[in-house]
ZAMARVO-843344 format. One record per residue (C-alpha): residue in three letters; y, x, z. Coordinates in steps of 0.5 Angstrom, whole numbers, padded with zeros to 4 digits, always signed. Layout:
REM residues N
ALAYXZ...
END
This chain:
REM residues 381
UNK+0126-0107+0266UNK+0122-0113+0268UNK+0122-0120+0266UNK+0117-0122+0271UNK+0117-0117+0277UNK+0110-0115+0275UNK+0110-0112+0267UNK+0116-0106+0266UNK+0118-0103+0260UNK+0121-0096+0262UNK+0128-0095+0258UNK+0132-0088+0257UNK+0136-0085+0263UNK+0143-0089+0264UNK+0147-0084+0267UNK+0147-0077+0264UNK+0150-0070+0268UNK+0157-0071+0269UNK+0160-0064+0271UNK+0167-0067+0273UNK+0163-0070+0279UNK+0159-0063+0281UNK+0154-0064+0275UNK+0149-0069+0277UNK+0149-0077+0278UNK+0147-0079+0285UNK+0144-0086+0287UNK+0148-0093+0288UNK+0147-0100+0285UNK+0150-0105+0280UNK+0153-0112+0279UNK+0154-0117+0274UNK+0161-0118+0274UNK+0160-0126+0271UNK+0168-0127+0271UNK+0170-0121+0268UNK+0174-0119+0273UNK+0174-0111+0271UNK+0176-0113+0264UNK+0171-0108+0262UNK+0169-0113+0257UNK+0173-0115+0251UNK+0170-0121+0251UNK+0169-0126+0257UNK+0163-0129+0254UNK+0159-0123+0255UNK+0160-0120+0263UNK+0160-0113+0264UNK+0154-0110+0268UNK+0157-0105+0272UNK+0154-0099+0276UNK+0156-0096+0281UNK+0154-0089+0283UNK+0156-0082+0287UNK+0158-0075+0283UNK+0154-0069+0286UNK+0160-0067+0289UNK+0159-0073+0295UNK+0166-0075+0294UNK+0167-0079+0288UNK+0165-0086+0287UNK+0164-0087+0279UNK+0162-0093+0275UNK+0159-0094+0268UNK+0158-0100+0265UNK+0154-0104+0260UNK+0156-0110+0255UNK+0149-0111+0252UNK+0144-0112+0259UNK+0143-0105+0261UNK+0141-0102+0254UNK+0147-0098+0253UNK+0152-0095+0258UNK+0160-0093+0258UNK+0162-0088+0263UNK+0169-0092+0265UNK+0175-0087+0263UNK+0179-0087+0269UNK+0173-0084+0274UNK+0172-0084+0279UNK+0174-0090+0282UNK+0174-0088+0289UNK+0175-0081+0293UNK+0171-0081+0300UNK+0166-0078+0303UNK+0159-0078+0302UNK+0156-0083+0297UNK+0150-0089+0296UNK+0155-0094+0294UNK+0153-0101+0295UNK+0157-0107+0292UNK+0157-0114+0292UNK+0161-0121+0291UNK+0163-0124+0297UNK+0164-0132+0295UNK+0168-0135+0302UNK+0173-0129+0301UNK+0173-0129+0293UNK+0173-0121+0294UNK+0168-0115+0292UNK+0165-0111+0298UNK+0163-0104+0298UNK+0159-0101+0303UNK+0159-0093+0302UNK+0155-0088+0306UNK+0159-0082+0310UNK+0158-0078+0316UNK+0153-0082+0319UNK+0157-0089+0318UNK+0158-0094+0313UNK+0165-0095+0310UNK+0167-0102+0308UNK+0172-0103+0302UNK+0174-0109+0298UNK+0176-0111+0291UNK+0178-0116+0287UNK+0177-0113+0280UNK+0172-0107+0282UNK+0177-0102+0280UNK+0181-0101+0286UNK+0178-0100+0292UNK+0182-0102+0299UNK+0178-0099+0305UNK+0177-0103+0311UNK+0179-0101+0318UNK+0172-0102+0321UNK+0166-0097+0320UNK+0159-0099+0322UNK+0157-0093+0326UNK+0150-0090+0327UNK+0148-0091+0320UNK+0144-0087+0315UNK+0145-0086+0307UNK+0143-0092+0302UNK+0146-0098+0305UNK+0144-0106+0303UNK+0148-0112+0306UNK+0145-0119+0304UNK+0145-0126+0306UNK+0138-0129+0308UNK+0137-0136+0311UNK+0134-0137+0318UNK+0127-0140+0317UNK+0128-0142+0310UNK+0133-0148+0311UNK+0140-0147+0308UNK+0144-0150+0314UNK+0144-0143+0317UNK+0145-0136+0314UNK+0145-0129+0317UNK+0147-0123+0315UNK+0142-0117+0314UNK+0144-0109+0314UNK+0139-0105+0312UNK+0139-0098+0313UNK+0137-0092+0308UNK+0131-0091+0314UNK+0129-0098+0313UNK+0132-0100+0320UNK+0135-0107+0319UNK+0141-0111+0324UNK+0142-0118+0323UNK+0149-0121+0325UNK+0155-0124+0322UNK+0160-0121+0316UNK+0166-0124+0314UNK+0167-0120+0308UNK+0171-0115+0312UNK+0167-0113+0319UNK+0160-0113+0320UNK+0158-0116+0327UNK+0151-0114+0329UNK+0147-0119+0333UNK+0141-0115+0334UNK+0139-0107+0335UNK+0136-0104+0330UNK+0129-0107+0328UNK+0124-0103+0322UNK+0123-0107+0316UNK+0117-0102+0315UNK+0113-0098+0320UNK+0109-0094+0314UNK+0110-0087+0313UNK+0113-0088+0306UNK+0118-0093+0306UNK+0126-0091+0305UNK+0132-0092+0301UNK+0131-0100+0300UNK+0135-0104+0295UNK+0135-0111+0294UNK+0137-0117+0290UNK+0138-0124+0290UNK+0142-0129+0285UNK+0136-0131+0281UNK+0137-0136+0277UNK+0133-0142+0279UNK+0131-0139+0285UNK+0136-0140+0290UNK+0136-0136+0297UNK+0130-0131+0294UNK+0131-0124+0296UNK+0127-0119+0293UNK+0126-0112+0296UNK+0124-0105+0293UNK+0123-0099+0297UNK+0122-0091+0295UNK+0116-0089+0297UNK+0119-0082+0300UNK+0114-0077+0301UNK+0108-0078+0297UNK+0103-0073+0294UNK+0102-0073+0286UNK+0097-0068+0283UNK+0095-0068+0277UNK+0099-0075+0275UNK+0103-0076+0269UNK+0109-0078+0275UNK+0112-0075+0281UNK+0115-0081+0285UNK+0113-0088+0286UNK+0117-0095+0288UNK+0114-0101+0293UNK+0111-0107+0290UNK+0117-0112+0290UNK+0117-0116+0296UNK+0120-0122+0298UNK+0124-0123+0304UNK+0125-0128+0309UNK+0128-0129+0316UNK+0125-0132+0321UNK+0125-0134+0329UNK+0120-0129+0333UNK+0119-0129+0340UNK+0127-0131+0342UNK+0130-0126+0336UNK+0131-0126+0328UNK+0126-0122+0324UNK+0126-0120+0317UNK+0119-0122+0314UNK+0116-0118+0308UNK+0111-0121+0303UNK+0109-0119+0296UNK+0112-0123+0291UNK+0107-0128+0289UNK+0107-0126+0282UNK+0102-0121+0284UNK+0098-0127+0282UNK+0098-0125+0274UNK+0095-0118+0275UNK+0089-0122+0279UNK+0082-0121+0275UNK+0075-0122+0278UNK+0075-0125+0285UNK+0070-0123+0290UNK+0069-0127+0297UNK+0066-0127+0303UNK+0066-0132+0309UNK+0065-0131+0317UNK+0063-0123+0317UNK+0061-0123+0324UNK+0060-0115+0326UNK+0056-0112+0331UNK+0060-0105+0334UNK+0058-0101+0329UNK+0057-0105+0324UNK+0059-0104+0316UNK+0059-0109+0310UNK+0060-0105+0304UNK+0064-0109+0299UNK+0061-0108+0291UNK+0068-0108+0288UNK+0069-0104+0281UNK+0076-0101+0280UNK+0081-0098+0284UNK+0087-0103+0284UNK+0086-0109+0289UNK+0089-0114+0292UNK+0086-0116+0299UNK+0086-0122+0303UNK+0083-0123+0310UNK+0083-0127+0316UNK+0080-0124+0322UNK+0079-0125+0329UNK+0079-0118+0332UNK+0078-0118+0340UNK+0082-0114+0345UNK+0079-0107+0345UNK+0076-0108+0339UNK+0078-0105+0332UNK+0077-0107+0325UNK+0077-0102+0320UNK+0078-0102+0312UNK+0075-0096+0309UNK+0079-0096+0302UNK+0077-0091+0297UNK+0076-0086+0304UNK+0082-0088+0307UNK+0081-0092+0314UNK+0086-0098+0315UNK+0085-0100+0322UNK+0086-0107+0325UNK+0086-0108+0332UNK+0088-0115+0336UNK+0096-0113+0335UNK+0097-0107+0331UNK+0095-0105+0324UNK+0095-0097+0322UNK+0094-0093+0315UNK+0096-0087+0315UNK+0101-0088+0321UNK+0102-0089+0328UNK+0099-0097+0330UNK+0104-0101+0328UNK+0105-0107+0333UNK+0104-0114+0330UNK+0108-0118+0337UNK+0104-0125+0335UNK+0097-0121+0335UNK+0094-0120+0328UNK+0091-0127+0324UNK+0091-0124+0317UNK+0092-0118+0313UNK+0094-0117+0306UNK+0093-0110+0303UNK+0095-0108+0296UNK+0092-0102+0293UNK+0095-0098+0288UNK+0092-0091+0285UNK+0096-0087+0290UNK+0098-0092+0296UNK+0096-0098+0300UNK+0101-0103+0302UNK+0099-0107+0309UNK+0102-0114+0311UNK+0100-0118+0317UNK+0101-0125+0319UNK+0105-0127+0312UNK+0109-0121+0313UNK+0111-0120+0320UNK+0109-0113+0320UNK+0108-0108+0314UNK+0106-0101+0313UNK+0107-0098+0306UNK+0103-0092+0305UNK+0102-0086+0300UNK+0095-0084+0300UNK+0090-0079+0295UNK+0083-0083+0294UNK+0077-0079+0296UNK+0072-0083+0294UNK+0071-0090+0290UNK+0068-0094+0296UNK+0071-0101+0299UNK+0067-0102+0306UNK+0069-0106+0312UNK+0067-0103+0319UNK+0067-0106+0326UNK+0069-0099+0329UNK+0070-0101+0336UNK+0067-0108+0339UNK+0065-0114+0336UNK+0070-0117+0330UNK+0070-0123+0325UNK+0072-0123+0319UNK+0073-0131+0317UNK+0075-0130+0310UNK+0075-0124+0305UNK+0078-0124+0298UNK+0078-0118+0294UNK+0081-0119+0287UNK+0080-0113+0282UNK+0087-0112+0279UNK+0090-0111+0272UNK+0094-0105+0271UNK+0102-0107+0270UNK+0102-0102+0264UNK+0100-0103+0257UNK+0093-0099+0255UNK+0095-0093+0251UNK+0092-0094+0244UNK+0086-0089+0243
END
C-alpha cells in the first residue's frame, strides 16, 4: 500500500489457499466498483474493492472483495464467477458501453468477456491471438492531448500493440512492440483513473529472473513509470519514464558539466551509497561508446543504443539523454525521456561509479547523480 508511489507499507496476504480451486491463488487484478454494481456492499456509500484471481486449476476465475480499502477481504460465496481456461483476469470499466470488460489469458490468446455487475459474464466472439499471459488493456492520449485517444494492449512478455477497442473487440493498428528491452521485465500491471490526475497511467512490472542471495526477499518489482503515447517515426510508441515522485528520495546531489572524454579516458564519480538516480545528457558520435560502470556492472551507450546486462536496445532517434535508477539489485535505464527502457537485475561487485569512454571520443554535456534515501523506514537498533 502507498499514498505517494514511493513509500510502501506491507500488508498481510490478502488471499490464502483455497483448496476448492486447486490449492492456490494465481494472479489477477482488482477494480473499485464505484457504483456498487455488484451489490457486494450493503451500503452504496462504501463501494467495494473487487479483486479477480485465478485458481490453481487454471480454469476457475474467482473474486474476493473488500469494504475497508483492501485491509481485509471476503471471498465471494458463489465462486467461481467464470469457468474458462486459463488464468490472469484483467478487469476494467468501459464507459462508452457502460459495462465491465474482462481480458482472460488462455491457449496463447486473450478472451474477452463483458458484464454489467462483475458477477455474471458473457464471452464475446472475437479473441486476440498470439498473446501470452497477464494481459493489460488501457487507453492513452496521443502526444498528451485529450482529442485523440488510442487503446494499448500489453502482453505478459511486455510486448504491446496500439489500436482501437469498442468495448467488445480490440483492433490492432500496429505490430507487437516492446515496452522494455531489458532481460528482467515481465507481467506488467498498470492503473489510471487517479483523482486530480486525468489521463495519467502508471505501470509496474515484475522483474522476472533476478537472483537475491543472502537477502531478506526473493523478488522485486520495477520502479513505477508513467506511460505516454507519442508519435515516433510515423508510428505510435509507448514511452516509459520514472514517476516524478522519485524526487522525494533525492538527498545529496553531485553534478558535472561538459566532460569531454578522449578514447580510453575514465571519470571516477566520488559518490557514496548504493542507491542512485543518474541523469545525463550525452553526445556519442557514431563508432564511439560511453560506459557507465555501476557497482561492477557496465551500462554501455552508443549513438543509437543502450545496453545493461542485455543486448543493445535500439534508440531510433539517437541517444541524447540517459536516466538511470540504481537500486540494490536492479538497474533501470531510460533513454530520451522514455523512448527506450532497459530493466535489468544485477548483483553488485564493488562500490564504484565510473564513466568511461570505452571507444572513440564522447561528451557528457551534463551529469547529475542524486544519492537516494531508501523507501523503507530504517529498523530501530
